[in-house]
N, C-alpha and C positions, 0 to 999 in steps of 0.2 A: 546754654550749652548742655546737652544730655550728659548725665553722669555715667559712671561705670555700671551702676546698678541698672540704669535704663537700657544700656547696651547688652547687658547679660540676660535680661528677661526674654527677649526674642530668641536668643541662643538656647535658652533653657526650654522654651516652648518647642523649637524645632527639634531639639534633642529628644524631648519627651514624645513628640509625634513619631520621630524615626524609630525609637525603641518600641513603641506600640505597634507600629507597622511591621517591624521585624517579628514581633510576637504573634501577630495575627496572620502573617503571611503563610506559615506552614499550615495553620488551621484552615484557612480559606482554600488552600490547594489540596487538602487531604481527602475530602469527601468528593467522590466523582460518580455521576449517574449517566448511563448511556442507554440509548434505545436504538443503537446501530447507526449506520452511515446514511440510510435512506430516510429522508425527511417526510416522504409521502409514500404510502403503500396502497395498492388496489386489491380488491377482493370481490368475488362474484356474489351477488345476492342469493341467500339461501345456503352458502357454504360457511366455513369457519376460518378464522384467521388468528395467528399467534402474534400478539403485540409484545415485542421483546423489551426487556429492561434488566440491566445488571448494574451493580454498584460496587465500589471499592473504597477502602479507607486505609490510610497509612498508619493510623493510630488504633486500628481495630474498632470493634463496635460491641455494644452491650445494650440489650432491650431496644434495639433499633426499630423505629417505626417507619412503615412505608404505606402508601396508598396511591390509588389510581383515580384520577378525576377525568370527567368527560365534559367537553365544552363545545357547543355549537352556536349558531347565531341566536338561538332562543332558549337554550338549555344549559344548565350547569349542575353537575351532581357528582357525588363521590360513588364510584363504582365498587371499590373494594378497599378494605382497611385491615392491616395486619402488623405483626411484629416478628422480629427475629431476635431470639434471646442472646445468642453469641455465635462465634464462628463454627461451632459444632452442632448447632440446632437448625433445623429446617424452618422456613417461614410458616407462621400460623396466621390463619384468617380470623379476624374478630367480627368483621361486618362485610356483608356482600349484598349489593343492591339488586343484582340480576342473577337468576338461576342459570342463565346461559354462560356465565363467566366461571372459569375454572383457573385457579392459581397453579401455574406450572413451575413454581420456584423450587430452588434447592441451593444449599450452600456446600454441597459435596465438591471435593476437588477445588475448593475456593472459587467456585463459579459465581456465588452471590447472585443467583438468578431469581428475580421476582417477576417474571413474565406472566402474562395472562392469556388465556385462550377464550376467544369469543365465538360462540357457535350460533348457527341459524341466523346469519346476518340479514339485516333489513336495510333498506335505503336510508332510514332515519338514524342508522348507526354511523353515518358519515360525520366526521368532525375531528376535533383534536383530542388526543388522549395523552395525558401527562402523568408521568411516573414520578412520585415525590418520595424522598427519603430524608429522615431526620434522625441524627445520631446523638443520643444523650452523652456519650463518652467525649464528644467534641463540643461541649457547651450547647447542645441541641442545634448544632449546625445543620441547615436544611439545604438540599440541592434537588433539582428536578430537570427532566428532559421531556420533550414533547414530540410526538409523531402524529401525522395526519393520516386518517383512514378515509378512502373513497370507495363506497360500495357501488358497483356498476352491474349492468345487465350481463356483460361478457367482457373479457379481457381482450383488448385490441392486439392483433398480431403485429409484431414489429417487422417492417420490410427491411431486410438486411441486404437487398440487392446492391444498393450504392456502396455499402461497406465491403461487400464481396468484390465488387469491381475495383475499388481502390486497393484492396489487398492483393488482387490478381496483378494489377498494374505495378504495384510496388515490388511484388515478388518477381515479375517479369524483368523489371529494370535491374534488380539485384542479381538475377540469373544471368542477364546479359553482361553485366559488369564482371561477374566471375568468369564467364566464358571468354571475354576479351582478355582478361588477365592471364588465363590459361594459354590462350593462343599466343599472346605476347611472350610468355615464358618459353613456349615450345619453339617459336621462331628464333628467339635468342639462343636456345640450346642448339638448334640446327646450324645457325651461323657460327657459333663457337666451334662446333665439331668440324665444319667445313674449313674454317681457318686453321685448325690444328692439322687437318690432313694436308693442306697446302704447304704448311711449314715442314711437315715430314717429307713431302715430295722434293722440296727445295734442298733440304739437307741431304737426302739420299742421292739426288742427281749431282750435286756439287762434289761428291766424294767418289764418283765413278771414273774408271780409267778408259778413255775413248781412243787409245792408240790404234786399235785395230780398225776402227772406223775412219781414221784419218781426219777427225774433226779438229778445227782450229782450237788452240788452247788445250789440246790433249797432251797427256804426258807421253814423251817419246822415250823409248828404251835407248839407253846408251850402248853403242856398239864398240867393241874392243878395237883398238887400232890395227890396221892391217900390217902384217908382218912382211918385211921386204925379203 
């Protein structure tokens, strides 16, 4: 039969694990890196494209390191490597693989922007671009986000005909419903006014003296008795 010490050991381990999780949870959720909502972007061959990346940290940052990597089916390389000293310093580039790349980053207005501009695009530039961030102030916690670039001959025009038709139909249905409601209210108003006029006519006619006309139910004037 297990003793009290045997039963207490698992509880101690679970308690220790829970406390460690509570300690690591804020750290794991503090550093965030984003490349925007679009997972894939398209650009025309020979033009330029901005690859967006921003970061945020609840604990602040100091000597933060960032870098961009490129990964395709047969190539992997670091495109740019740099640091951000603190919240008041702009990002600084330490290593740049390609002269076509320009850092467009800034920390002004707490934007924490470490985006890069890639000029003179080639078809071979198609692939996955990952923005990495490592914060020494958070025990060198690292986070990253990836965006896919597709270099094409020309951008395809999106046919919005179906969308416009749907919007027109929906707008027409809504307009018809509004018109029906207005007509319904107008008819109800006319009926109400007609009923009020009928009531007024009944009240006025019931109070008239029809003696002169000799109509049944009319009020007859009382004649004084004839003197003998």
